[in-house]
PyMOL Python script that loads the backbone (N, CA, C, O; Angstrom):
from pymol import cmd

cmd.read_pdbstr("""\
ATOM      1  N   UNK A   1       7.526  12.689   1.278  1.00  0.00           N
ATOM      2  CA  UNK A   1       8.717  12.799   2.024  1.00  0.00           C
ATOM      3  C   UNK A   1       8.987  14.045   2.853  1.00  0.00           C
ATOM      4  O   UNK A   1       9.841  14.218   3.722  1.00  0.00           O
ATOM      5  N   UNK A   2       7.785  15.117   2.239  1.00  0.00           N
ATOM      6  CA  UNK A   2       8.182  16.390   2.488  1.00  0.00           C
ATOM      7  C   UNK A   2       7.717  16.518   3.930  1.00  0.00           C
ATOM      8  O   UNK A   2       8.160  17.351   4.720  1.00  0.00           O
ATOM      9  N   UNK A   3       6.474  15.312   4.284  1.00  0.00           N
ATOM     10  CA  UNK A   3       6.288  15.464   5.241  1.00  0.00           C
ATOM     11  C   UNK A   3       7.384  15.158   6.833  1.00  0.00           C
ATOM     12  O   UNK A   3       7.332  15.446   8.029  1.00  0.00           O
ATOM     13  N   UNK A   4       8.074  14.599   6.126  1.00  0.00           N
ATOM     14  CA  UNK A   4       9.743  13.981   7.139  1.00  0.00           C
ATOM     15  C   UNK A   4      10.276  15.467   7.405  1.00  0.00           C
ATOM     16  O   UNK A   4      10.456  15.696   8.602  1.00  0.00           O
ATOM     17  N   UNK A   5      10.536  16.410   6.628  1.00  0.00           N
ATOM     18  CA  UNK A   5      11.211  17.097   6.281  1.00  0.00           C
ATOM     19  C   UNK A   5      10.058  18.626   7.537  1.00  0.00           C
ATOM     20  O   UNK A   5      10.571  19.329   8.408  1.00  0.00           O
ATOM     21  N   UNK A   6       9.015  18.629   7.247  1.00  0.00           N
ATOM     22  CA  UNK A   6       8.138  19.633   8.166  1.00  0.00           C
ATOM     23  C   UNK A   6       8.321  19.005   9.540  1.00  0.00           C
ATOM     24  O   UNK A   6       8.489  19.791  10.473  1.00  0.00           O
ATOM     25  N   UNK A   7       8.311  17.482   9.840  1.00  0.00           N
ATOM     26  CA  UNK A   7       8.625  17.012  11.303  1.00  0.00           C
ATOM     27  C   UNK A   7       9.501  17.112  12.013  1.00  0.00           C
ATOM     28  O   UNK A   7       9.534  16.961  13.234  1.00  0.00           O
ATOM     29  N   UNK A   8      10.880  17.574  10.766  1.00  0.00           N
ATOM     30  CA  UNK A   8      12.187  18.010  11.430  1.00  0.00           C
ATOM     31  C   UNK A   8      12.289  19.297  11.966  1.00  0.00           C
ATOM     32  O   UNK A   8      13.220  19.689  12.669  1.00  0.00           O
ATOM     33  N   UNK A   9      11.094  20.092  11.540  1.00  0.00           N
ATOM     34  CA  UNK A   9      10.929  21.623  11.951  1.00  0.00           C
ATOM     35  C   UNK A   9      11.068  21.625  13.452  1.00  0.00           C
ATOM     36  O   UNK A   9      12.011  22.202  13.994  1.00  0.00           O
ATOM     37  N   UNK A  10      10.286  21.087  14.019  1.00  0.00           N
ATOM     38  CA  UNK A  10       9.883  21.713  15.247  1.00  0.00           C
ATOM     39  C   UNK A  10      10.581  20.463  16.604  1.00  0.00           C
ATOM     40  O   UNK A  10      10.217  19.313  16.355  1.00  0.00           O
ATOM     41  N   UNK A  11      11.055  20.528  17.292  1.00  0.00           N
ATOM     42  CA  UNK A  11      11.264  19.746  18.585  1.00  0.00           C
ATOM     43  C   UNK A  11      10.381  18.709  18.685  1.00  0.00           C
ATOM     44  O   UNK A  11      10.850  17.574  18.596  1.00  0.00           O
ATOM     45  N   UNK A  12       9.063  18.862  18.869  1.00  0.00           N
ATOM     46  CA  UNK A  12       8.072  17.815  19.073  1.00  0.00           C
ATOM     47  C   UNK A  12       8.267  16.983  18.083  1.00  0.00           C
ATOM     48  O   UNK A  12       8.345  15.789  18.371  1.00  0.00           O
ATOM     49  N   UNK A  13       8.371  17.325  16.920  1.00  0.00           N
ATOM     50  CA  UNK A  13       7.846  16.651  15.977  1.00  0.00           C
ATOM     51  C   UNK A  13       9.558  15.622  15.690  1.00  0.00           C
ATOM     52  O   UNK A  13       9.636  14.677  14.905  1.00  0.00           O
ATOM     53  N   UNK A  14      10.350  15.978  16.272  1.00  0.00           N
ATOM     54  CA  UNK A  14      11.800  15.319  16.187  1.00  0.00           C
ATOM     55  C   UNK A  14      11.652  14.391  17.395  1.00  0.00           C
ATOM     56  O   UNK A  14      12.032  13.253  17.117  1.00  0.00           O
ATOM     57  N   UNK A  15      11.327  14.495  18.329  1.00  0.00           N
ATOM     58  CA  UNK A  15      11.133  13.430  19.526  1.00  0.00           C
ATOM     59  C   UNK A  15      10.312  12.616  19.212  1.00  0.00           C
ATOM     60  O   UNK A  15      10.609  11.436  19.399  1.00  0.00           O
ATOM     61  N   UNK A  16       8.959  12.954  18.611  1.00  0.00           N
ATOM     62  CA  UNK A  16       8.198  12.085  18.293  1.00  0.00           C
ATOM     63  C   UNK A  16       8.684  10.623  17.033  1.00  0.00           C
ATOM     64  O   UNK A  16       8.280   9.465  16.929  1.00  0.00           O
ATOM     65  N   UNK A  17       9.580  11.335  16.363  1.00  0.00           N
ATOM     66  CA  UNK A  17       9.976  10.731  15.480  1.00  0.00           C
ATOM     67  C   UNK A  17      10.894   9.778  15.734  1.00  0.00           C
ATOM     68  O   UNK A  17      10.915   8.689  15.160  1.00  0.00           O
ATOM     69  N   UNK A  18      12.007  10.291  16.952  1.00  0.00           N
ATOM     70  CA  UNK A  18      12.875   9.573  17.387  1.00  0.00           C
ATOM     71  C   UNK A  18      12.416   8.107  18.038  1.00  0.00           C
ATOM     72  O   UNK A  18      12.746   6.934  17.864  1.00  0.00           O
ATOM     73  N   UNK A  19      11.330   8.934  19.013  1.00  0.00           N
ATOM     74  CA  UNK A  19      10.485   7.768  20.116  1.00  0.00           C
ATOM     75  C   UNK A  19       9.787   6.701  19.260  1.00  0.00           C
ATOM     76  O   UNK A  19       9.994   5.517  19.524  1.00  0.00           O
ATOM     77  N   UNK A  20       9.112   6.988  18.423  1.00  0.00           N
ATOM     78  CA  UNK A  20       8.380   6.138  17.608  1.00  0.00           C
ATOM     79  C   UNK A  20       9.438   5.199  17.224  1.00  0.00           C
ATOM     80  O   UNK A  20       9.375   4.019  17.567  1.00  0.00           O
ATOM     81  N   UNK A  21      10.552   5.736  16.425  1.00  0.00           N
ATOM     82  CA  UNK A  21      11.589   4.818  15.733  1.00  0.00           C
ATOM     83  C   UNK A  21      11.946   3.840  16.964  1.00  0.00           C
ATOM     84  O   UNK A  21      11.535   2.681  17.021  1.00  0.00           O
ATOM     85  N   UNK A  22      12.768   4.453  17.950  1.00  0.00           N
ATOM     86  CA  UNK A  22      13.051   3.314  19.010  1.00  0.00           C
ATOM     87  C   UNK A  22      11.995   2.225  19.581  1.00  0.00           C
ATOM     88  O   UNK A  22      12.069   1.011  19.771  1.00  0.00           O
ATOM     89  N   UNK A  23      10.937   3.237  19.779  1.00  0.00           N
ATOM     90  CA  UNK A  23       9.865   1.998  20.318  1.00  0.00           C
ATOM     91  C   UNK A  23       9.337   0.800  19.385  1.00  0.00           C
ATOM     92  O   UNK A  23       8.804  -0.257  19.725  1.00  0.00           O
ATOM     93  N   UNK A  24       9.622   1.246  18.217  1.00  0.00           N
ATOM     94  CA  UNK A  24       9.293  -0.141  17.223  1.00  0.00           C
ATOM     95  C   UNK A  24      10.575  -0.776  17.369  1.00  0.00           C
ATOM     96  O   UNK A  24      10.572  -1.692  16.546  1.00  0.00           O
ATOM     97  N   UNK A  25      11.833  -0.768  18.079  1.00  0.00           N
ATOM     98  CA  UNK A  25      12.848  -1.631  17.756  1.00  0.00           C
ATOM     99  C   UNK A  25      13.797  -1.251  17.021  1.00  0.00           C
ATOM    100  O   UNK A  25      14.549  -2.118  16.575  1.00  0.00           O
ATOM    101  N   UNK A  26      14.011   0.056  16.715  1.00  0.00           N
ATOM    102  CA  UNK A  26      15.156   0.372  15.590  1.00  0.00           C
ATOM    103  C   UNK A  26      15.813   1.498  16.185  1.00  0.00           C
ATOM    104  O   UNK A  26      15.281   2.110  17.111  1.00  0.00           O
ATOM    105  N   UNK A  27      16.843   1.790  15.757  1.00  0.00           N
ATOM    106  CA  UNK A  27      17.725   2.829  16.313  1.00  0.00           C
ATOM    107  C   UNK A  27      17.520   4.474  15.588  1.00  0.00           C
ATOM    108  O   UNK A  27      17.464   4.623  14.367  1.00  0.00           O
ATOM    109  N   UNK A  28      17.442   5.401  16.380  1.00  0.00           N
ATOM    110  CA  UNK A  28      17.057   6.865  15.770  1.00  0.00           C
ATOM    111  C   UNK A  28      18.351   7.222  14.991  1.00  0.00           C
ATOM    112  O   UNK A  28      18.417   8.337  14.475  1.00  0.00           O
ATOM    113  N   UNK A  29      19.459   6.289  14.862  1.00  0.00           N
ATOM    114  CA  UNK A  29      20.629   6.736  14.230  1.00  0.00           C
ATOM    115  C   UNK A  29      20.285   6.167  12.663  1.00  0.00           C
ATOM    116  O   UNK A  29      20.924   6.453  11.650  1.00  0.00           O
ATOM    117  N   UNK A  30      19.229   5.381  12.742  1.00  0.00           N
ATOM    118  CA  UNK A  30      18.910   4.840  11.315  1.00  0.00           C
ATOM    119  C   UNK A  30      17.720   5.251  10.415  1.00  0.00           C
ATOM    120  O   UNK A  30      17.315   4.716   9.383  1.00  0.00           O
ATOM    121  N   UNK A  31      17.281   6.299  11.051  1.00  0.00           N
ATOM    122  CA  UNK A  31      16.040   7.124  10.464  1.00  0.00           C
ATOM    123  C   UNK A  31      16.323   7.269   9.170  1.00  0.00           C
ATOM    124  O   UNK A  31      15.531   6.694   8.424  1.00  0.00           O
ATOM    125  N   UNK A  32      17.443   8.016   8.514  1.00  0.00           N
ATOM    126  CA  UNK A  32      17.417   8.665   7.490  1.00  0.00           C
ATOM    127  C   UNK A  32      18.245   7.278   6.469  1.00  0.00           C
ATOM    128  O   UNK A  32      18.205   7.354   5.241  1.00  0.00           O
ATOM    129  N   UNK A  33      18.794   6.348   7.017  1.00  0.00           N
ATOM    130  CA  UNK A  33      19.011   5.102   6.201  1.00  0.00           C
ATOM    131  C   UNK A  33      17.473   4.392   5.566  1.00  0.00           C
ATOM    132  O   UNK A  33      17.263   4.040   4.405  1.00  0.00           O
ATOM    133  N   UNK A  34      16.616   4.333   6.633  1.00  0.00           N
ATOM    134  CA  UNK A  34      15.426   3.901   6.281  1.00  0.00           C
ATOM    135  C   UNK A  34      14.757   4.530   5.302  1.00  0.00           C
ATOM    136  O   UNK A  34      14.230   4.016   4.315  1.00  0.00           O
ATOM    137  N   UNK A  35      14.802   5.815   5.651  1.00  0.00           N
ATOM    138  CA  UNK A  35      13.667   6.961   4.738  1.00  0.00           C
ATOM    139  C   UNK A  35      14.697   6.471   3.162  1.00  0.00           C
ATOM    140  O   UNK A  35      14.065   6.043   2.197  1.00  0.00           O
ATOM    141  N   UNK A  36      16.050   6.578   3.083  1.00  0.00           N
ATOM    142  CA  UNK A  36      16.432   6.213   1.941  1.00  0.00           C
ATOM    143  C   UNK A  36      15.980   4.940   1.224  1.00  0.00           C
ATOM    144  O   UNK A  36      15.670   4.852   0.036  1.00  0.00           O
ATOM    145  N   UNK A  37      15.994   4.068   2.048  1.00  0.00           N
ATOM    146  CA  UNK A  37      15.330   2.570   1.515  1.00  0.00           C
ATOM    147  C   UNK A  37      13.882   2.992   1.418  1.00  0.00           C
ATOM    148  O   UNK A  37      13.409   2.477   0.404  1.00  0.00           O
ATOM    149  N   UNK A  38      13.139   3.596   1.951  1.00  0.00           N
ATOM    150  CA  UNK A  38      11.853   3.333   1.445  1.00  0.00           C
ATOM    151  C   UNK A  38      11.680   4.560  -0.029  1.00  0.00           C
ATOM    152  O   UNK A  38      10.888   4.305  -0.936  1.00  0.00           O
ATOM    153  N   UNK A  39      12.230   5.379  -0.035  1.00  0.00           N
ATOM    154  CA  UNK A  39      12.368   5.902  -1.319  1.00  0.00           C
ATOM    155  C   UNK A  39      12.867   5.364  -2.560  1.00  0.00           C
ATOM    156  O   UNK A  39      12.669   6.004  -3.593  1.00  0.00           O
ATOM    157  N   UNK A  40      13.725   3.853  -2.600  1.00  0.00           N
ATOM    158  CA  UNK A  40      13.872   3.660  -3.537  1.00  0.00           C
ATOM    159  C   UNK A  40      13.146   2.641  -3.806  1.00  0.00           C
ATOM    160  O   UNK A  40      13.579   2.007  -4.769  1.00  0.00           O
ATOM    161  N   UNK A  41      11.881   2.081  -3.175  1.00  0.00           N
ATOM    162  CA  UNK A  41      10.793   1.252  -3.512  1.00  0.00           C
ATOM    163  C   UNK A  41      10.128   1.635  -4.780  1.00  0.00           C
ATOM    164  O   UNK A  41       9.422   2.640  -4.860  1.00  0.00           O
ATOM    165  N   UNK A  42      10.357   0.825  -5.779  1.00  0.00           N
ATOM    166  CA  UNK A  42       9.527   0.834  -6.925  1.00  0.00           C
ATOM    167  C   UNK A  42       7.922   0.629  -6.901  1.00  0.00           C
ATOM    168  O   UNK A  42       7.425  -0.124  -6.063  1.00  0.00           O
ATOM    169  N   UNK A  43       7.058   1.375  -7.921  1.00  0.00           N
ATOM    170  CA  UNK A  43       5.796   0.880  -7.581  1.00  0.00           C
ATOM    171  C   UNK A  43       5.653  -0.689  -7.836  1.00  0.00           C
ATOM    172  O   UNK A  43       4.666  -1.210  -7.315  1.00  0.00           O
ATOM    173  N   UNK A  44       6.344  -1.351  -8.428  1.00  0.00           N
ATOM    174  CA  UNK A  44       5.982  -2.734  -8.986  1.00  0.00           C
ATOM    175  C   UNK A  44       6.232  -3.702  -7.609  1.00  0.00           C
ATOM    176  O   UNK A  44       5.573  -4.680  -7.255  1.00  0.00           O
ATOM    177  N   UNK A  45       7.442  -3.072  -6.944  1.00  0.00           N
ATOM    178  CA  UNK A  45       7.775  -3.596  -5.580  1.00  0.00           C
ATOM    179  C   UNK A  45       6.612  -3.328  -4.613  1.00  0.00           C
ATOM    180  O   UNK A  45       6.157  -4.070  -3.743  1.00  0.00           O
ATOM    181  N   UNK A  46       6.343  -2.428  -4.877  1.00  0.00           N
ATOM    182  CA  UNK A  46       4.872  -2.171  -3.751  1.00  0.00           C
ATOM    183  C   UNK A  46       3.789  -2.842  -4.016  1.00  0.00           C
ATOM    184  O   UNK A  46       3.166  -3.548  -3.223  1.00  0.00           O
ATOM    185  N   UNK A  47       3.523  -2.621  -5.223  1.00  0.00           N
ATOM    186  CA  UNK A  47       2.271  -3.810  -5.848  1.00  0.00           C
ATOM    187  C   UNK A  47       2.556  -5.349  -5.549  1.00  0.00           C
ATOM    188  O   UNK A  47       1.644  -6.116  -5.240  1.00  0.00           O
ATOM    189  N   UNK A  48       3.817  -5.726  -5.656  1.00  0.00           N
ATOM    190  CA  UNK A  48       3.793  -7.132  -5.405  1.00  0.00           C
ATOM    191  C   UNK A  48       3.643  -7.599  -3.878  1.00  0.00           C
ATOM    192  O   UNK A  48       3.365  -8.757  -3.567  1.00  0.00           O
ATOM    193  N   UNK A  49       3.839  -6.658  -3.048  1.00  0.00           N
ATOM    194  CA  UNK A  49       3.803  -7.001  -1.783  1.00  0.00           C
ATOM    195  C   UNK A  49       2.314  -7.004  -1.019  1.00  0.00           C
ATOM    196  O   UNK A  49       1.860  -7.697  -0.109  1.00  0.00           O
ATOM    197  N   UNK A  50       1.647  -5.659  -1.991  1.00  0.00           N
ATOM    198  CA  UNK A  50       0.405  -5.362  -1.465  1.00  0.00           C
ATOM    199  C   UNK A  50      -0.170  -6.864  -1.726  1.00  0.00           C
ATOM    200  O   UNK A  50      -0.451  -7.757  -0.927  1.00  0.00           O
ATOM    201  N   UNK A  51      -0.236  -6.807  -3.099  1.00  0.00           N
ATOM    202  CA  UNK A  51      -0.607  -8.247  -3.643  1.00  0.00           C
ATOM    203  C   UNK A  51      -0.446  -9.813  -2.844  1.00  0.00           C
ATOM    204  O   UNK A  51      -1.309 -10.690  -2.783  1.00  0.00           O
ATOM    205  N   UNK A  52       0.486  -9.830  -2.459  1.00  0.00           N
ATOM    206  CA  UNK A  52       0.862 -10.986  -1.250  1.00  0.00           C
ATOM    207  C   UNK A  52       0.331 -10.914  -0.121  1.00  0.00           C
ATOM    208  O   UNK A  52       0.039 -12.003   0.372  1.00  0.00           O
ATOM    209  N   UNK A  53       0.047  -9.818   0.598  1.00  0.00           N
ATOM    210  CA  UNK A  53      -0.757  -9.714   1.917  1.00  0.00           C
ATOM    211  C   UNK A  53      -1.442  -9.051   1.981  1.00  0.00           C
ATOM    212  O   UNK A  53      -1.439  -8.596   3.125  1.00  0.00           O
ATOM    213  N   UNK A  54      -2.663  -8.318   0.980  1.00  0.00           N
ATOM    214  CA  UNK A  54      -3.534  -7.692   1.494  1.00  0.00           C
ATOM    215  C   UNK A  54      -4.427  -8.347   0.238  1.00  0.00           C
ATOM    216  O   UNK A  54      -5.619  -8.209   0.510  1.00  0.00           O
ATOM    217  N   UNK A  55      -4.275  -8.876  -0.781  1.00  0.00           N
ATOM    218  CA  UNK A  55      -5.225  -9.372  -1.762  1.00  0.00           C
ATOM    219  C   UNK A  55      -5.386 -10.904  -1.540  1.00  0.00           C
ATOM    220  O   UNK A  55      -4.504 -11.528  -0.950  1.00  0.00           O
ATOM    221  N   UNK A  56      -6.372 -11.440  -1.952  1.00  0.00           N
ATOM    222  CA  UNK A  56      -6.366 -12.786  -1.991  1.00  0.00           C
ATOM    223  C   UNK A  56      -7.413 -13.518  -0.612  1.00  0.00           C
ATOM    224  O   UNK A  56      -7.354 -14.704  -0.287  1.00  0.00           O
ATOM    225  N   UNK A  57      -8.257 -12.552  -0.013  1.00  0.00           N
ATOM    226  CA  UNK A  57      -9.040 -12.906   1.337  1.00  0.00           C
ATOM    227  C   UNK A  57      -8.046 -13.381   2.487  1.00  0.00           C
ATOM    228  O   UNK A  57      -6.825 -13.244   2.557  1.00  0.00           O
ATOM    229  N   UNK A  58      -8.625 -13.769   3.057  1.00  0.00           N
ATOM    230  CA  UNK A  58      -7.889 -14.320   4.576  1.00  0.00           C
ATOM    231  C   UNK A  58      -7.126 -15.413   4.751  1.00  0.00           C
ATOM    232  O   UNK A  58      -6.462 -15.690   5.750  1.00  0.00           O
ATOM    233  N   UNK A  59      -7.266 -16.194   3.485  1.00  0.00           N
ATOM    234  CA  UNK A  59      -5.937 -17.406   3.332  1.00  0.00           C
ATOM    235  C   UNK A  59      -4.862 -16.958   3.652  1.00  0.00           C
ATOM    236  O   UNK A  59      -4.045 -17.510   4.390  1.00  0.00           O
ATOM    237  N   UNK A  60      -4.722 -15.484   2.910  1.00  0.00           N
ATOM    238  CA  UNK A  60      -3.053 -15.246   2.897  1.00  0.00           C
ATOM    239  C   UNK A  60      -2.458 -14.366   4.106  1.00  0.00           C
ATOM    240  O   UNK A  60      -1.271 -14.103   4.298  1.00  0.00           O
ATOM    241  N   UNK A  61      -3.605 -13.962   4.900  1.00  0.00           N
ATOM    242  CA  UNK A  61      -3.014 -12.996   5.966  1.00  0.00           C
ATOM    243  C   UNK A  61      -2.167 -13.898   6.965  1.00  0.00           C
ATOM    244  O   UNK A  61      -2.230 -15.126   6.906  1.00  0.00           O
ATOM    245  N   UNK A  62      -1.485 -13.322   7.753  1.00  0.00           N
ATOM    246  CA  UNK A  62      -0.542 -13.893   8.508  1.00  0.00           C
ATOM    247  C   UNK A  62      -0.840 -13.559  10.201  1.00  0.00           C
ATOM    248  O   UNK A  62      -0.218 -13.819  11.231  1.00  0.00           O
ATOM    249  N   UNK A  63      -2.185 -12.813   9.884  1.00  0.00           N
ATOM    250  CA  UNK A  63      -2.755 -12.285  11.398  1.00  0.00           C
ATOM    251  C   UNK A  63      -4.364 -11.860  11.417  1.00  0.00           C
ATOM    252  O   UNK A  63      -4.856 -11.130  10.556  1.00  0.00           O
ATOM    253  N   UNK A  64      -4.843 -12.227  12.133  1.00  0.00           N
ATOM    254  CA  UNK A  64      -6.295 -11.957  11.905  1.00  0.00           C
ATOM    255  C   UNK A  64      -6.914 -11.380  13.251  1.00  0.00           C
ATOM    256  O   UNK A  64      -6.681 -12.001  14.288  1.00  0.00           O
ATOM    257  N   UNK A  65      -7.790 -10.076  13.301  1.00  0.00           N
ATOM    258  CA  UNK A  65      -8.424  -9.719  14.147  1.00  0.00           C
ATOM    259  C   UNK A  65      -9.908 -10.005  14.273  1.00  0.00           C
ATOM    260  O   UNK A  65     -10.545 -10.375  13.286  1.00  0.00           O
ATOM    261  N   UNK A  66     -10.476  -9.845  15.458  1.00  0.00           N
ATOM    262  CA  UNK A  66     -12.001  -9.870  15.304  1.00  0.00           C
ATOM    263  C   UNK A  66     -12.064  -8.638  16.818  1.00  0.00           C
ATOM    264  O   UNK A  66     -11.152  -8.404  17.611  1.00  0.00           O
ATOM    265  N   UNK A  67     -13.333  -8.106  16.794  1.00  0.00           N
ATOM    266  CA  UNK A  67     -13.496  -7.162  17.807  1.00  0.00           C
ATOM    267  C   UNK A  67     -15.141  -7.235  18.169  1.00  0.00           C
ATOM    268  O   UNK A  67     -15.971  -7.588  17.331  1.00  0.00           O
ATOM    269  N   UNK A  68     -15.387  -6.953  19.165  1.00  0.00           N
ATOM    270  CA  UNK A  68     -16.805  -7.381  19.681  1.00  0.00           C
ATOM    271  C   UNK A  68     -17.220  -5.865  20.429  1.00  0.00           C
ATOM    272  O   UNK A  68     -16.260  -5.337  20.991  1.00  0.00           O
ATOM    273  N   UNK A  69     -18.092  -5.357  20.478  1.00  0.00           N
ATOM    274  CA  UNK A  69     -18.582  -3.967  21.233  1.00  0.00           C
ATOM    275  C   UNK A  69     -18.966  -4.566  22.759  1.00  0.00           C
ATOM    276  O   UNK A  69     -19.718  -5.509  23.004  1.00  0.00           O
ATOM    277  N   UNK A  70     -18.331  -3.856  23.562  1.00  0.00           N
ATOM    278  CA  UNK A  70     -18.513  -4.064  25.136  1.00  0.00           C
ATOM    279  C   UNK A  70     -20.001  -3.061  25.454  1.00  0.00           C
ATOM    280  O   UNK A  70     -20.102  -1.880  25.121  1.00  0.00           O
ATOM    281  N   UNK A  71     -20.721  -3.603  25.936  1.00  0.00           N
ATOM    282  CA  UNK A  71     -21.743  -2.756  26.910  1.00  0.00           C
ATOM    283  C   UNK A  71     -20.831  -1.641  27.812  1.00  0.00           C
ATOM    284  O   UNK A  71     -19.663  -1.690  28.197  1.00  0.00           O
ATOM    285  N   UNK A  72     -21.911  -0.596  27.977  1.00  0.00           N
ATOM    286  CA  UNK A  72     -21.095   0.099  28.723  1.00  0.00           C
ATOM    287  C   UNK A  72     -21.815   0.327  30.121  1.00  0.00           C
ATOM    288  O   UNK A  72     -23.033   0.317  29.939  1.00  0.00           O
ATOM    289  N   UNK A  73     -21.554   0.484  31.165  1.00  0.00           N
ATOM    290  CA  UNK A  73     -22.441   0.559  32.150  1.00  0.00           C
ATOM    291  C   UNK A  73     -21.795   1.822  33.126  1.00  0.00           C
ATOM    292  O   UNK A  73     -20.719   1.936  33.712  1.00  0.00           O
ATOM    293  N   UNK A  74     -22.912   2.647  33.009  1.00  0.00           N
ATOM    294  CA  UNK A  74     -22.677   4.008  33.946  1.00  0.00           C
ATOM    295  C   UNK A  74     -22.658   3.576  35.447  1.00  0.00           C
ATOM    296  O   UNK A  74     -23.362   2.655  35.863  1.00  0.00           O
ATOM    297  N   UNK A  75     -21.945   4.180  36.106  1.00  0.00           N
ATOM    298  CA  UNK A  75     -21.419   3.995  37.127  1.00  0.00           C
ATOM    299  C   UNK A  75     -20.826   4.795  38.436  1.00  0.00           C
ATOM    300  O   UNK A  75     -20.313   4.167  39.362  1.00  0.00           O
TER     301      UNK A  75
END
""", "prot")
cmd.dss("prot")
cmd.show_as("cartoon", "prot")
cmd.util.cbc("prot")
cmd.orient("prot")
């Protein structure tokens, strides 16, 4: 959370925080509220979500992604 304090020390940091929040579909007015809610998450809650979405292989994933390299052609 100290990262949030340092981010607000500069105009650029504030602009980035507001822009990213708005692009994610939230209002910049809710930034402090969201930080409060994130700080209230317990380690047990965090672990439960991690187990649900990150552990257990691909069967539990809601999204998958594959990538293939492409050949670079000088032009």
